[in-house]
C-alpha positions in Angstrom: 63.7 158.0 227.7 63.0 154.8 229.5 62.8 155.5 233.4 64.5 152.5 235.3 62.2 151.7 237.9 63.1 149.8 241.0 61.7 147.7 244.2 63.0 148.5 247.4 62.5 145.8 250.1 63.1 147.3 253.3 63.7 144.6 255.7 66.0 142.5 258.8 67.7 139.5 257.7 65.4 136.9 259.4 67.3 135.5 262.7 65.4 133.9 265.5 64.8 136.5 268.4 65.4 139.4 265.9 62.5 139.7 263.5 58.7 140.3 264.1 59.6 140.1 268.0 55.6 141.9 268.7 54.3 139.0 267.0 56.2 136.4 269.5 54.8 139.1 272.7 51.5 138.7 271.5 50.7 135.0 270.2 51.7 131.6 271.3 54.3 131.5 268.9 58.0 131.0 270.0 60.8 133.2 268.6 61.6 130.5 266.2 58.1 130.0 264.8 57.8 133.7 264.1 61.2 133.6 262.5 59.8 130.6 259.9 56.8 132.5 259.3 58.8 136.2 258.3 61.3 134.3 256.1 58.2 132.8 254.6 57.0 136.3 254.2 60.3 137.5 252.9 60.5 134.8 250.0 56.6 135.9 249.3 57.8 139.5 248.9 60.3 138.6 246.5 58.5 137.1 244.2 55.5 139.9 244.5 58.1 142.3 243.4 59.5 139.8 240.4 56.0 140.1 239.1 55.8 143.9 239.1 56.9 146.3 236.1 60.2 146.8 237.9 63.7 146.8 236.4 65.1 145.8 239.2 65.0 144.2 242.8 67.0 145.9 245.8 67.2 144.5 249.2 67.6 147.1 252.2 69.0 144.7 254.6 70.4 144.6 258.3 72.6 143.4 260.0 75.4 143.2 258.0 76.9 139.8 259.5 73.8 138.3 258.5 74.6 139.1 254.3 74.9 135.4 253.8 71.8 134.4 255.1 70.3 136.7 253.1 72.1 135.6 250.2 71.3 132.1 250.7 67.3 133.3 250.6 67.6 135.2 247.7 69.5 132.4 245.9 66.9 129.9 246.4 64.3 131.8 245.4 66.0 132.9 242.2 66.9 129.1 241.3 63.0 127.7 242.1 61.0 130.6 240.3 64.0 131.1 237.5 63.7 134.8 238.3 65.9 136.5 235.9 65.2 140.3 237.5 68.6 141.8 238.6 68.5 141.6 242.7 71.2 143.7 244.4 71.6 144.7 248.2 72.1 147.9 250.2 73.0 147.9 253.8 70.8 150.1 256.0 73.2 152.3 257.8 72.3 154.8 260.8 70.4 154.5 264.3 66.9 155.3 263.6 64.3 154.0 261.5 64.3 157.3 259.6 68.5 157.2 258.7 68.4 153.9 257.6 65.7 154.4 255.3 67.6 157.6 253.9 70.5 155.5 253.6 68.6 152.6 251.3 66.6 155.0 249.4 69.7 156.9 248.4 71.5 153.9 247.8 69.0 153.3 245.3 69.4 156.8 243.4 73.0 156.7 243.3 72.3 152.9 241.7 70.6 154.9 238.8 66.8 154.5 239.6 64.2 156.9 238.6 61.6 155.4 240.3 61.6 153.5 243.4 58.8 151.9 245.4 59.8 151.0 249.1 57.8 147.7 250.6 58.1 145.7 253.9 58.5 142.0 254.0 55.5 141.3 256.2 52.4 141.7 253.4 52.8 138.3 251.5 49.3 138.8 249.6 49.7 142.0 248.1 48.8 142.1 244.7 51.8 143.3 242.4 49.4 145.6 240.6 49.7 147.8 243.6 53.5 148.4 242.9 52.8 149.1 239.1 50.2 151.6 240.1 52.7 153.2 242.3 55.3 153.8 239.4 52.1 155.1 237.6 51.7 157.6 240.0 55.4 158.6 239.9 55.5 158.7 236.6 53.0 161.5 235.7 54.6 164.3 233.6 53.6 167.0 235.2 55.0 166.6 238.5 57.9 164.3 239.1 58.4 165.1 242.8 55.3 163.2 243.9 54.8 160.9 246.9 52.9 157.6 246.9 52.0 155.9 249.9 50.4 152.5 250.7 48.3 153.0 254.4 48.8 150.2 256.6 47.6 149.3 260.4 48.0 151.7 263.1 48.8 154.5 261.4 51.6 152.8 259.4 52.8 152.6 255.9 53.3 149.2 253.5 54.6 151.4 250.6 56.2 154.5 250.0 57.0 155.4 246.2 59.5 158.1 245.5 61.2 159.6 241.9 64.7 160.3 242.3 64.2 164.0 242.7 63.2 163.2 246.2 65.8 164.0 248.7 66.4 161.2 251.2 67.8 163.2 254.2 64.1 164.7 254.2 63.2 161.6 256.2 65.8 162.4 259.0 65.3 166.0 258.8 61.6 165.7 259.3 61.5 162.5 261.2 59.1 161.0 258.9 59.1 157.8 260.7 59.9 158.4 264.2 58.1 161.6 265.5 54.5 160.6 265.2 51.8 158.6 263.5 53.4 157.7 260.2 50.9 158.4 257.7 49.9 161.7 259.0 53.6 162.9 259.3 54.2 162.0 255.6 50.6 163.9 254.7 52.0 167.0 257.0 55.0 167.1 255.0 53.7 166.4 251.7 51.5 170.0 252.8 54.5 171.7 254.0 56.6 171.1 250.8 53.7 171.3 248.3 54.4 167.6 246.9 51.9 165.7 245.4 50.6 162.8 247.4 48.8 159.4 246.3 47.2 157.2 248.6 46.8 153.6 247.8 44.4 150.9 248.8 45.0 150.2 252.6 46.1 146.9 253.8 47.0 145.3 256.8 50.8 144.3 257.7 51.8 141.5 260.0 52.8 143.0 263.2 50.4 141.6 266.1 48.2 138.7 266.6 45.3 140.8 265.4 47.1 140.7 261.8 48.2 137.2 262.2 44.4 136.2 262.6 43.6 138.6 259.6 46.0 137.0 257.6 44.9 133.6 258.1 41.6 134.1 257.8 42.1 136.2 254.1 44.3 132.8 252.9 41.3 130.4 253.4 39.7 132.9 251.6 41.9 133.0 248.7 42.1 129.4 248.8 38.4 129.0 247.7 38.0 132.4 245.6 37.3 132.3 241.9 38.2 135.9 241.6 41.0 137.5 243.9 41.5 140.4 242.7 45.1 139.7 241.2 46.0 139.2 245.0 49.2 136.8 245.7 48.7 133.7 246.4 51.6 133.2 249.5 52.7 129.7 249.0 56.0 130.3 251.3 53.9 132.0 254.0 50.7 129.3 253.5 53.6 126.1 253.8 54.9 128.1 257.1 51.3 128.5 258.9 50.4 124.6 257.7 53.7 123.5 259.0 52.8 125.2 262.1 49.6 123.8 262.6 48.4 127.3 263.1 44.1 128.1 262.7 41.9 130.9 264.2 40.8 130.3 267.6 36.9 131.4 268.6 36.2 132.0 271.9 32.2 131.3 272.2 29.9 134.3 272.7 32.4 136.8 271.6 32.0 138.0 268.0 35.4 139.6 267.7 37.4 137.9 270.4 39.8 135.5 268.3 42.9 134.4 269.0 45.9 132.3 267.4 45.4 128.4 268.1 48.2 125.8 267.5 47.6 122.2 266.5 49.1 119.4 268.3 50.9 116.9 266.4 48.3 114.4 267.5 45.3 116.3 267.1 43.1 114.9 264.3 41.9 118.4 263.3 45.6 119.3 262.3 44.8 117.4 258.6 
């Protein structure tokens, strides 16, 4: 029997002052500029998901009143890239992160999916092969109740892979996202419940200025590298960054002290 596989994108709908607020707080970027980058990263994430072996893309979103905007974003991607993979939507329900996560995972299971890979929308260069690796680990015949996680910066996770045998209320019961460092909480939970845990390659998602510096540097390498190990070339995110004139600003005499700079429209270096 063919197992139904879903990529579930867990994301806020891009809106000025609502998304990636830590990024606007730690950089010279305004709320509207951060929102432009967040929307571009969401678009790249949809493309990444569409190139995986998933049978469906689901988007777990909030707030409810922004659905029309989300639908327009998705429609534009579908038309531009001629995507044929089905895309459905689930409104995040609940007051805590764990409750909202539980609600969309439960909705995906109710939607008939056997394997679910949950992504954020802030890792626009992630290779689709990592999603496929998660599906492979979840489909091991000897143990259908296992978990796959992709470790991110600051002890977070950029990917959570689950099978339909996972009980979504465990997120809330064990406070997997709200009662400590996420990756440690999940690891302790797996040990307690005797659930097999698989780790994917660690990657840095985009939350604060240091992350954005890393992204800009990696994009410059992607433009040149002949072999990029199948990393996604984030066209939408690159376009947003270039439209804002962003660059890595180095401080002389300090090897690691780098920040985000922004070219002025009249600056000749902006070309």
